[in-house]
C-alpha positions in Angstrom: -67.3 15.8 99.0 -65.1 13.3 100.9 -66.2 10.5 98.3 -65.1 12.6 95.4 -61.8 13.2 97.1 -61.5 9.5 97.9 -62.3 8.5 94.2 -59.8 11.1 92.8 -57.0 9.8 95.1 -57.7 6.2 94.1 -57.8 7.1 90.5 -54.4 8.8 90.8 -52.9 5.9 92.6 -54.2 3.5 90.2 -52.7 5.5 87.3 -49.2 5.4 88.8 -49.5 1.8 89.3 -49.6 1.2 85.6 -46.9 3.6 84.5 -44.0 2.3 82.7 -40.8 2.1 84.8 -37.4 3.3 84.0 -34.8 0.7 84.2 -31.0 1.1 84.5 -28.1 -0.9 82.7 -27.9 -3.2 85.7 -31.5 -4.3 85.2 -31.1 -4.9 81.3 -30.1 -8.5 81.6 -33.6 -9.5 82.9 -35.4 -7.9 80.1 -36.4 -10.6 77.5 -38.8 -8.8 75.1 -38.0 -5.5 73.4 -41.0 -4.0 72.0 -39.5 -1.1 70.2 -37.9 2.5 70.5 -39.5 5.8 71.3 -38.2 9.4 70.8 -39.5 12.5 72.2 -38.7 16.2 71.8 -39.9 18.9 74.0 -39.3 22.6 73.3 -38.1 24.5 76.3 -38.5 21.3 78.6 -36.6 19.9 81.4 -35.0 16.5 81.7 -37.6 15.3 84.2 -40.5 16.2 81.7 -38.5 14.1 79.1 -38.4 11.2 81.4 -42.1 11.5 82.2 -43.1 11.8 78.6 -40.9 8.7 77.8 -42.9 6.9 80.5 -46.1 8.0 79.0 -45.2 7.1 75.5 -44.0 3.6 76.7 -47.4 3.2 78.4 -49.1 4.0 75.1 -47.2 1.3 73.4 -48.1 -1.2 76.0 -44.6 -1.5 77.5 -43.9 -2.0 81.2 -40.4 -0.7 81.2 -38.1 1.7 79.3 -34.4 2.2 79.2 -33.1 5.7 78.2 -30.4 5.4 75.4 -29.8 9.0 74.9 -31.2 12.3 76.5 -29.8 15.8 75.7 -30.6 19.4 76.3 -28.1 21.6 74.1 -27.6 25.1 75.4 -29.8 26.9 78.0 -33.6 26.4 77.6 -33.1 24.5 74.5 -35.1 21.6 73.2 -34.8 18.4 75.2 -34.5 15.2 72.9 -34.5 11.7 74.3 -34.6 8.1 72.9 -35.5 5.1 74.9 -36.0 1.3 74.1 -39.2 -0.3 75.6 -39.7 -3.5 77.1 -42.6 -6.0 78.2 
């Protein structure tokens, strides 16, 4: 049982190591290779869910970093839309 828990813990830690990192405007100068743009839409989602999904999409594109260009949630309980640039 302890071996299963230890393995699960190690797998969850290793996944988080490879997740794309959100970068701020102050970190943009060091970004050299833009790999593209990603856009997501989540019905009745939260802003945190949008950021997590942007990170996942950036990972899928092989990016190490993403910079959120726009994020909005019009109205109460509305659809969250977000766009980000991805970088290596």
